[in-house]
N, C-alpha and C positions, 0 to 999 in steps of 0.2 A: 672602278669609278672613272668616268670620263671627265677630264679637266678641260674646260674651254680655253682655247688659244688666247682669248682676250684677257683671261685671268692670269695666265702665264706671263703675258706681256706686261701687265700691270705690276705684277710682283717683280719682274726684271727691272722695270722702270724705277720702282721704289728702292730696290736694293742693289741693282747693278750686277747681280749674280747671274751666271750663265743659265741659258734656257733649261737645260736638262735638270740642273740642280733645282731650279724653281718648280719645274713640273713635279719632281720627286717630293719636294717639300709641301706642295699643295695636295698631292695624293696622300701623304703622310698626315697632313692636317685636315683631311676630309673636305678639301675645297675651300677652307676658311683662310682668307688672306692674312689676317692677323696671326693666326696660329702658324701659318707657313713662315712668316717673317720671324717669329719666335724660334722656330725650328732651325732656320738658317743662322740665326744669331748664336744659338747653342753650338752649332757646328763650326762657328767661327767665320763663315763666309761673308755675312753681312758686315762683321767687324773689319774684315779686310777691305771691303768696299769703302767704308767710312774714311779709311786712311788715304784713299786715291787722290784727294785734293791736296794733300800735304806735299811741300816742296822737296824734291830729291836733289840736293846740292852736292852730295857725296857719291861715291860709287867706284866703278872700275871699268876698264876696257878689256874685253875678252877677245881672243883670237882663236880661230880654228882653221887648221890646214888639213884637208882630206888626204888620205893615205897616198893617193897618186900625185899629190902636189899640184893638181890642176884646178882645185876649188879652194878658195880661202874666204874667210869671213872676219870682219871686224865688227864688234858689238859694243855699244856704250850703254851700260846698265847702271841706272842711278838708284840711290837710296838716301835716307835722311842723315845717317851718321857714319863716320869711318869705322865705328865699332861693328856695325852690321856688315859693312863692305869687307871686313876681314873674316867673317864667319864662313865655315865650310858650306852651310846651306846656300848662302849668297853666291859663293864661288861655283858650287855645283849647278845652281840655276843659270848662271852665266854661261857655263860650258855647255849645258844642255840646250840653251837657246841658241848659241852659236852653231851647234851641230844641227839643230832644227832648220836654221836658215840655210846651211850648206846643203841639207838633204832636200828641202822642199821649195827653195827658190821663191820666197814671197816677194811680191812687188811693192806692197804697202804694209804699214804697221796695223791699221785698223780700217774698218769700213768707211769711217769719216775721212780717211786720207785718200780714198779713191776719187779721182776728179769726176765731177758731175757728167761731163761729156762722155767719159768711159762708161759710167753707170747707164746712161741713156742709150748708148750704142749697144751695150750688152743686152739691155731690156728689149730693144727693138729686134735684135737677132733672135732672142728666145721667144718673142711673141710670133715672129715669122715661122720659126720652127714649130711652135705649138699649133699654128693655123693649119699646117699640113696634116695634123692628126684628125681633123674633121670633127673635133669635139665642140660642145656649146661654148659661147663666148665667156661666160663666167668661169668655166673650167680652164680656158686658155690663160687667163690672168694668173690663176693659181699655179699652173704649170710653169709659166714664165717666172713667177716669183720664186718657185722652188729651184729652178735652174740658176736664177741670180744668187740665191742663198749659197748654192754649191760653188758658184764662181767666187764669192767672197771667201769661202772656206779654202779655196785653192790659192788665192792671191794675197790674202790678208793674214799676216803672221798670227795675230791674236785669235783669229777664227779657226786656224788650222788645227786638226787633231795632232796631239803630241806624238811624235815618232816612237817614243818608248812605251806609250800607253794610249792607244787610239780612242779609248773611251772618254778621255778628257781633252779639252781644248788647251791651247797654250795659255790663254788668259786665265783659265782655271788653275793651271800649274802655278802661275805667278801669284794668284790670290791665295793659294795654299801656303806659299812661302811667306807672304805678307802676314797671313794670320799667325804663322808659327813665330816669326821674328818680331812682329808688333810694329813694323815700320812700312811706309809706302815704298814700293819698288817700281821703277818704271823703265821701259826701254826708251832711251833718249833717241838713238839712231842706230842704224846698222847699214853695212855695205857688204855685198857678196861679189866676189871676183871669180871668174871662170875663164880658163884659157880655151880659146877656139871658138 
């Protein structure tokens, strides 16, 4: 069954769950939006999203130094209580995220953090590249959008494929831990250092 992109976007807007999970839930629910929401809730994904607005006043700072001592990361990971901050799941998440940042060099946390002038510049570059293909105008726009999506996956930490399991994005990894621990977890800030 073919699921329209507009339906996937609507489900993502209503639940905040990743695009691939939304698409799978819609396919499983026969294209029915309400059934898909229920499927996501059963799997705990939508539950994790509901916690996203809650304040994360506790947490920990994680560090990672790469083996050659030329790359280092500091990451501030927030949660709601010090109890969760002491759990192995939270600590593992912090270590994995710090390693992700060291390996993939994200410039921003999320798409919303990318300055508008950068987005416009990238769009213009991708449109110019697409025009050289000689394809119709409506296809050029889709080509440019696809390349912009790929750009966000490279430079935005939450959009990047997780280095230990590239089938999931970093934001999905965080949502899984949120669903397991029952508290909101957020990346407050991070810094990556590299010699040279």
